[in-house]
N, C-alpha and C positions, 0 to 999 in steps of 0.2 A: 073272739074279734072284737069283742068290746075294746082292750088296752091298745090295740093297734087301730082301730077307727078312734079313740081318743085321741091318740099320737096325731093322726092323719090332719084330723079337724083341727088339733091346737097349730100343728106346720099353716094349713091354710090360712086361718087367722092373724099369725105371726108375718106371712107373707102379707099382707092386705095391711095390717100394721104399718110394717117396714115400708110398704108401696106410699102408705100415704106418707110417711115421713123423707122418707129420699129412695126415689126408683132405682135410680143408677147403681147402688149396690147391685142388683141384679143384671144389670148390664153384660159384664165381662163374662157370665155363666149364661147368659138365655139370648144377649146377642137382642133385637129387636121386637123381640117375641114378648108378650104380657106377660107377668111374671103370675099373676094371679091365676089366669088363666093356664097356664103351664105348671103351677103347682097343682089347680083341681084337676086337671087332667091327670096328672101322677098319681094323685090320691084316687080316683077311681079307678086307674089300671091298677095300682095298688090295692086297694080291697077287694080287687075280683082277683087278682093273683094270690092274697091270703085264703080269699075263701074256696078257691080250688084247691089249692094246697092243702086246706083243711078237711077239705070233704074228698079228698081222695085217699086218704089214709088214716088212721091214726099212729103213724111212725113216731115216735117218740124221738125226742131228739137226747134228752138228759132221761137216763134211768137212775134205779139206785146204785148207789156209792159212786155216781157221775161228777158229784162235786171236788171230789177229791184230784181227778182227771181235769177236770178242767181248770183248778185252780194252780194244779202243774204247768200247765199248757200256758197260762194267763202268766204265770212267774217269768216264763222262758221268750214267749212270743213277744212280750209286752218291751221290755229292755233291746233286745235283737229288731224289733222294727222301729223304736224310736231311734236306735243307734245309727239306721239306715237312713232313715229321715233326715237327721243332724248330718250325717254323710255328704246327702244328695244335698243338700243344701249348702255346705262347705264346697264341695267341689262344683257344682251346676251353679250353684248362687240362684235363688227366689228371686222375682222380681219385689221390689221394694212395696208397692201397691197391691202386695197379692191379698193381704190380709185387710176384714173391714174392720175400722176403728170402734172403740166404743160410743157411745151406745148401741150403734148399729148393730154391733157383732150380738148381743142380745137377743136380737130377734131374726137376724139374718142365719146365723148358723145353725141354730135348732131345726129353722125352715127347710136349709140347704140338707141339713145330715138326712131328715127325713128320705127330702127325693131321691139322693144318693144311695140310700137302703134301698128304694122302692126300683129305683133305675139298674142296679148292679147287683141285687141280690135277689128279692122277690121277683120281680119279674122274668130275668133270666133261667132261675130254678122252676118257675114254673113253667117256664115254656120247655126246659131241658124233661121236668117229669110229662110234659102231655106227649113229648115227641118219645121218650125214652120208658116211661111208667114209673111207678115210685119205688124207690129203692126198697126191698123188703127184706134182704140178707138172706132171704131162701135160695139163692144161688150156690152154688157149691161152690167155694173156694171165696167167694165175694169176700170185703174185708170188712163188711156187717156181719156176717158167720161168724167169719175168724173171732170180730171182737165181742159178740156176742157169747160164743162158744166159753172163751177165752175168759169172761167174766162170771161166767155159770160155772166154770170148772172152778174160777177162785173162791167163789162162794160154797161151792160144795166139800170144799178141803176147809173151809172156815167152819162149816157145821159138824163134819167128822171127828171124832175125839181123839186126840192123837198123844201119845206117849207126853208131851211135856205137858201141854195144856191140861188134862184132865187127871197126870199121876196125883198122887197123894205125897205131898211134901213135908207133911207133919212129921214123918218119922225121919226125916233130915237133918 
């Protein structure tokens, strides 16, 4: 919980700082609501959500050998998502005042990113886990079971001696 809590505290502090400099950058997103109150509230809800998720299970997001898969996913996803955003901008055209100018952007974007991650990821996942239970991968035919079985099978294949890996090539 340490890094998450530190991130949330920094986000609230950046919000406070930005409100002291120029409160209007938050109006597009929060309307007339107090940005400090909104960020403090989402911070509390985020900490509760993450504590619940961490306390529910020891579910590991990344296991041994997962970095190779993560890099592969990122290598494909980032260009595709960037192309989609560029395409949407060209077709739909975003409003000119969508971006927050520097130096306000240095305070605003990290704070709003924490808000978005909590509001659209941590809280919905915690609610789904509370309603449906933590995905354990023990259900027959579940994606988690298949992935775990596949990775275990791949690992067991690598551990077994093979004709080519363990062959005595000194006579060749």
